[in-house]
C-alpha positions as CSV (number, residue, x, y, z in Angstrom):
1,M,163.8,127.4,64.7
2,A,163.5,125.3,67.8
3,F,164.6,128.2,70.1
4,I,161.6,130.2,68.8
5,L,158.9,127.5,68.7
6,I,159.7,126.0,72.1
7,P,159.1,129.2,74.1
8,I,156.0,130.0,72.1
9,M,154.7,126.4,72.7
10,A,155.5,126.8,76.4
11,V,153.5,130.0,76.7
12,V,150.6,128.5,74.8
13,A,150.6,125.4,77.0
14,Y,150.8,127.5,80.1
15,L,147.8,129.6,79.0
16,L,145.9,126.4,78.2
17,G,146.7,125.1,81.7
18,S,145.6,128.3,83.3
19,L,142.0,127.6,82.2
20,S,140.8,126.1,85.4
21,A,137.9,123.7,84.4
22,A,136.6,123.5,88.0
23,I,136.2,127.3,88.3
24,I,134.7,127.6,84.8
25,V,132.2,124.7,85.4
26,S,131.3,126.1,88.8
27,R,130.4,129.5,87.4
28,Y,128.5,127.8,84.6
29,F,126.3,125.8,87.0
30,G,126.0,128.7,89.4
31,M,128.0,126.8,92.1
32,D,130.3,128.2,94.8
33,D,133.9,128.6,94.0
34,P,135.6,125.2,94.7
35,R,138.4,127.1,96.4
36,T,136.0,128.1,99.2
37,Y,134.9,124.7,100.5
38,G,136.1,121.2,101.2
39,S,139.8,120.8,100.5
40,G,139.9,124.3,98.8
41,N,141.3,122.6,95.6
42,P,139.8,123.5,92.3
43,G,139.9,119.9,91.0
44,A,137.5,117.0,90.2
45,S,137.8,115.4,93.7
46,N,136.7,118.6,95.5
47,M,134.0,119.2,92.9
48,L,132.6,115.7,93.7
49,R,132.3,116.8,97.3
50,S,129.8,119.5,96.3
51,G,127.4,116.7,95.4
52,N,127.2,117.6,91.7
53,K,128.6,114.5,89.9
54,K,128.1,116.1,86.5
55,A,130.2,119.1,87.4
56,A,132.9,116.8,88.8
57,A,133.0,114.8,85.6
58,L,133.2,117.9,83.4
59,T,136.0,119.2,85.5
60,L,138.0,115.9,85.2
61,V,137.5,115.9,81.4
62,G,138.3,119.6,81.0
63,D,141.5,119.5,83.1
64,A,142.7,116.3,81.3
65,L,141.8,117.7,77.9
66,K,143.9,120.9,78.2
67,G,147.0,118.8,79.0
68,L,146.3,116.5,76.1
69,I,145.8,119.4,73.7
70,A,149.0,121.0,74.8
71,V,151.0,117.8,74.1
72,L,149.3,117.1,70.8
73,L,150.0,120.7,69.6
74,A,153.6,120.2,70.6
75,K,153.7,116.9,68.7
76,C,152.3,118.6,65.6
77,L,155.0,121.3,65.7
78,Q,157.5,118.5,66.3
79,S,156.5,116.6,63.2
80,M,156.1,119.8,61.1
81,F,159.5,121.3,61.9
82,D,161.3,118.0,62.6
83,L,162.0,118.9,66.2
84,G,163.0,116.7,69.1
85,D,161.1,115.5,72.1
86,G,162.1,118.6,74.0
87,I,159.2,120.7,72.7
88,V,156.7,118.0,73.8
89,A,158.3,117.8,77.3
90,I,158.3,121.5,77.7
91,A,154.6,121.7,76.7
92,A,153.7,119.0,79.1
93,I,155.4,120.7,82.0
94,A,154.1,124.1,81.1
95,A,150.5,122.8,80.9
96,V,150.7,121.3,84.4
97,V,152.4,124.5,85.8
98,G,149.6,126.6,84.3
99,H,147.0,124.4,86.0
100,M,148.7,124.7,89.4
101,W,149.4,128.5,89.2
102,P,146.8,129.8,86.7
103,L,147.3,133.3,85.3
104,F,143.5,133.9,84.9
105,F,142.6,133.0,88.5
106,H,145.2,134.8,90.6
107,F,147.7,131.9,90.5
108,K,145.4,129.8,92.8
109,G,145.0,126.6,91.0
110,G,144.7,122.9,91.5
111,K,147.1,120.1,92.1
112,G,147.6,118.9,88.5
113,V,146.5,115.3,88.7
114,A,143.9,115.4,85.9
115,T,146.1,117.6,83.7
116,A,149.0,115.2,84.3
117,L,146.8,112.4,83.2
118,G,146.0,114.3,79.9
119,V,149.8,114.9,79.4
120,M,150.5,111.2,79.9
121,L,147.7,110.3,77.5
122,G,149.2,112.6,74.9
123,M,152.7,111.1,75.4
124,S,151.8,107.4,75.7
125,F,148.4,105.7,75.9
126,W,149.8,102.7,77.9
127,T,151.6,104.9,80.4
128,A,148.3,106.7,81.0
129,A,146.4,103.4,81.2
130,W,148.8,101.9,83.8
131,A,148.6,105.1,85.9
132,V,144.8,105.1,85.8
133,A,144.8,101.4,86.8
134,I,147.0,102.2,89.8
135,W,144.9,105.2,90.8
136,L,141.7,103.1,90.6
137,F,143.2,100.3,92.7
138,V,144.4,102.5,95.5
139,A,141.2,104.7,95.5
140,T,139.0,101.7,95.6
141,K,140.9,100.1,98.5
142,F,141.6,103.1,100.7
143,K,138.9,105.6,99.5
144,K,141.5,108.4,99.5
145,S,141.8,110.3,96.2
146,S,145.0,112.1,97.3
147,L,146.7,108.9,98.2
148,A,145.8,107.3,94.9
149,A,147.0,110.4,93.0
150,L,150.3,110.4,94.9
151,I,151.0,106.7,94.2
152,A,150.0,106.9,90.6
153,A,152.0,110.1,90.0
154,A,155.1,108.5,91.7
155,C,154.8,105.4,89.5
156,A,154.1,107.2,86.2
157,P,157.8,108.1,85.3
158,F,159.0,104.6,85.9
159,I,156.2,103.2,83.8
160,S,157.1,105.7,81.1
161,F,160.8,104.6,81.2
162,V,159.6,101.1,80.6
163,V,156.9,101.7,78.1
164,Q,158.7,104.3,76.0
165,G,162.3,103.9,76.8
166,H,163.3,105.3,73.4
167,H,161.9,108.7,74.5
168,P,163.8,109.5,77.7
169,K,163.0,113.2,77.6
170,L,159.3,112.5,77.9
171,S,160.0,110.2,80.9
172,W,162.1,112.9,82.5
173,A,159.3,115.4,81.9
174,L,156.9,113.1,83.6
175,F,159.4,112.7,86.5
176,L,159.3,116.5,86.9
177,V,155.5,116.6,86.7
178,A,155.4,113.9,89.4
179,I,157.5,116.1,91.7
180,L,155.2,119.0,91.1
181,V,152.2,116.9,91.9
182,L,153.8,115.6,95.1
183,Y,154.7,119.1,96.1
184,R,151.2,120.4,95.6
185,H,150.0,117.5,97.8
186,K,152.2,118.4,100.8
187,E,149.2,119.3,103.0
188,N,147.4,116.1,101.9
189,I,150.5,114.2,102.9
190,Q,150.3,115.7,106.4
191,R,146.7,114.9,106.7
192,L,147.3,111.4,105.5
193,R,149.9,110.9,108.2
194,S,147.6,112.3,110.9
195,G,144.7,110.3,109.6
196,N,142.5,113.4,108.9
197,E,142.4,113.2,105.1
198,L,139.0,113.3,103.5
199,H,137.5,110.3,101.8
200,I,136.3,110.4,98.2
201,G,132.9,111.9,97.8
202,E,132.5,113.2,101.4
203,A,130.3,116.1,101.7
204,A,132.2,119.4,101.8
205,R,131.6,122.4,103.9
206,P,132.8,126.0,103.6
207,L,136.4,126.7,104.6
208,K,136.8,128.3,108.1
209,D,139.5,131.0,108.4
210,G,141.1,129.6,105.2
211,K,141.7,126.2,106.8
212,V,141.0,123.0,104.8
213,Q,138.3,120.7,106.1
214,T,139.7,117.5,107.7
215,A,138.3,114.1,108.3
216,D,138.0,114.8,112.1
217,E,135.8,117.7,111.3
218,V,133.8,115.6,108.9
219,V,133.3,113.0,111.7
220,V,132.2,115.8,114.0
221,D,129.9,117.2,111.4
222,K,128.5,113.8,110.7
223,A,127.9,113.2,114.4
224,I,126.2,116.6,114.7
225,E,124.2,115.9,111.6
226,D,123.2,112.5,113.0
227,E,122.3,114.1,116.3
228,L,120.3,116.8,114.5
229,A,118.6,114.1,112.4
230,S,117.8,112.2,115.5
231,I,116.4,115.3,117.2
232,K,114.4,116.1,114.1
233,E,113.0,112.5,114.0
234,E,112.0,112.8,117.7
235,I,110.4,116.2,117.0
236,E,108.5,114.7,114.1
237,K,107.4,111.7,116.3
238,A,106.3,114.2,119.1
239,E,104.4,116.3,116.5
240,E,102.7,113.1,115.2
241,F,101.9,112.0,118.7
242,V,100.5,115.4,119.6
243,E,98.5,115.6,116.4
244,T,97.1,112.1,116.9
245,S,96.3,112.9,120.5
246,V,94.7,116.2,119.7
247,K,92.7,114.5,116.9
248,D,91.5,111.7,119.2
249,N,90.6,114.1,122.0
250,V,88.8,116.4,119.6
251,E,86.8,113.4,118.2
252,L,86.1,112.2,121.7
253,M,85.0,115.7,122.7
254,V,82.8,115.9,119.6
255,E,81.2,112.5,120.4
256,K,80.6,113.6,124.1
257,T,79.2,116.9,122.9
258,K,76.8,115.1,120.5
259,E,75.7,112.8,123.3
260,N,75.2,115.8,125.7
261,V,73.3,117.7,123.0
262,E,71.1,114.6,122.4
263,Q,70.4,114.2,126.1
264,I,69.7,117.9,126.5
265,T,67.4,117.8,123.4
266,T,65.6,114.7,124.8
267,K,65.1,116.3,128.2
268,A,64.0,119.6,126.6
269,K,61.5,117.7,124.4
270,E,60.2,115.8,127.4
271,T,59.9,119.0,129.5
272,V,58.1,120.8,126.7
273,E,55.7,117.8,126.2
274,Q,55.0,117.8,130.0
275,A,54.5,121.5,130.0
276,V,52.2,121.3,127.1
277,E,50.3,118.4,128.6
278,Q,50.0,120.3,131.9
279,T,48.9,123.4,130.2
280,V,46.2,121.5,128.2
281,Q,45.0,119.8,131.3
282,K,44.8,123.1,133.2
283,A,43.0,124.6,130.2
284,K,40.5,121.8,130.2
285,E,39.9,122.1,133.9
286,T,39.6,125.9,133.6
287,A,37.2,125.5,130.6
288,K,35.2,123.0,132.7
289,Q,35.1,125.3,135.6
290,V,34.1,128.2,133.4
291,K,31.4,126.1,131.8
292,E,30.0,125.0,135.2
293,T,30.2,128.6,136.5
294,A,28.4,129.8,133.3
295,Q,25.7,127.1,133.8
296,D,25.2,128.1,137.4
297,V,25.0,131.8,136.5
298,A,22.6,131.1,133.7
299,Q,20.4,128.9,136.0
300,E,20.5,131.4,138.7
301,A,19.6,134.1,136.2
302,V,16.7,132.0,134.9
303,E,15.5,131.4,138.5
304,N,15.8,135.1,139.3
305,V,13.8,135.9,136.1
306,K,11.1,133.4,137.1
307,T,11.0,134.7,140.6
308,D,10.6,138.3,139.2
309,I,7.9,137.1,136.8
310,D,6.1,135.3,139.6
311,K,6.3,138.4,141.8
312,A,5.0,140.6,139.0
313,I,2.1,138.2,138.3
314,H,1.3,138.0,142.0
315,K,1.4,141.7,142.3
316,H,-0.8,142.1,139.2
317,D,-3.3,139.6,140.5
318,T,-3.4,141.4,143.8
319,E,-4.1,144.7,142.2
320,V,-6.7,143.2,140.0
321,A,-8.4,141.6,142.9
322,Q,-8.4,144.8,144.9
323,T,-9.8,146.7,141.9
324,A,-12.5,144.1,141.5
325,E,-13.5,144.3,145.2
326,S,-13.6,148.1,145.3
327,A,-15.5,148.5,142.0
328,P,-19.1,147.3,143.3
329,A,-18.9,149.5,146.4
330,E,-18.2,152.5,144.4
331,A,-20.9,151.7,141.9
332,S,-23.5,151.3,144.7
333,E,-22.6,154.6,146.3
334,S,-22.8,156.6,143.1
335,A,-25.8,154.9,141.4
336,P,-29.5,156.1,142.0
337,K,-31.8,154.2,144.2
338,V,-34.0,153.1,141.4
339,E,-31.3,151.2,140.0
340,T,-30.2,149.4,143.2
341,E,-31.7,146.2,142.1
342,T,-30.0,146.1,138.7
343,A,-26.5,147.2,139.9
344,P,-25.5,144.1,141.6
345,V,-26.5,142.1,138.7
346,A,-24.3,144.2,136.5
347,A,-21.5,143.8,138.9
348,E,-21.9,140.1,139.0
349,D,-21.9,140.0,135.3
350,S,-18.7,141.9,135.0
351,A,-16.8,140.0,137.8
352,P,-16.5,136.7,135.9
353,K,-15.2,138.6,132.9
354,L,-12.3,140.1,134.9
355,S,-11.4,136.7,136.4
356,V,-11.4,135.2,133.0
357,E,-9.1,138.0,131.7
358,I,-6.7,137.5,134.7
359,K,-6.5,133.7,134.1
360,T,-5.8,134.3,130.4
361,T,-3.0,136.7,131.2
362,R,-1.4,134.2,133.6
363,G,-1.5,131.5,131.0
364,R,0.3,133.6,128.5
365,K,3.1,134.6,130.9
366,K,3.7,131.0,131.9
367,K,4.0,130.0,128.3
């Protein structure tokens, strides 16, 4: 029965391991494929470099869970069919292999650290606890996830031999898993030796020509970012200065314009007042002149009228006098001799009457 169940369990464990949590979580959150940035590894550490801590945590849990499930299924079959530790050891190795070379993602997987943790947890809680403690110590001290994983993976088999010495097959399985983990970290080992390995949580950038991002590139990128940030800050300060200067100049120009407008308005008002005053003065003088001229014309007209009246009266008096003088002579010539004595009397009687009428006429004209 074992020769049937062990291959089946190996296939199931491999398929479980082929479910790359990093790629699945990235697609769920709409993120870039973790194999295209940072270290290029579809694992929790590289997911953390994306800046999404929630995605990194889900990746860690998902990768560890598939190793744990594979081992627990193998243990169930072991207890059901009274099998040895071989089925559990095969399932553990198959799950880690599936994670490293996944069938569903073109055999481009991760480095197996989280899946190995799940396998150890399924085999022995204390083995997993000691491995996690070692990883945390190294990671905290050196800030290198790969270095912590290498040391923890190398120590795990020996811890297992100590903790569960009565299950040597499981310890040997962990020994093989540790070798696989070390093999998958060969590029990390080279970068560690050259001092170019990325720190935990460093911001990732897209891979260039398929090459993994190194610490030197991160330093350069950080220097560029700092320089860009400095330039941006200077630009913001310059913009602020220009804005303040423009604002101050505009306010100053507005104040000067107001002052100029007030001055112009005052001068215009004064000019208008002067012009109005001069116009009124000229109008008064003109009116006075017109009045005086009219008075002179009227007086002259009155005098002319008086002169004309006097002339007319004088002329009339002259005519009347001449008529009065010529009237007795004509009467004497035309009257008969018998009446010579009475004619003068009649003339004398009529002369006073004419003089009275002339005087009366003069008095009315004068009035």
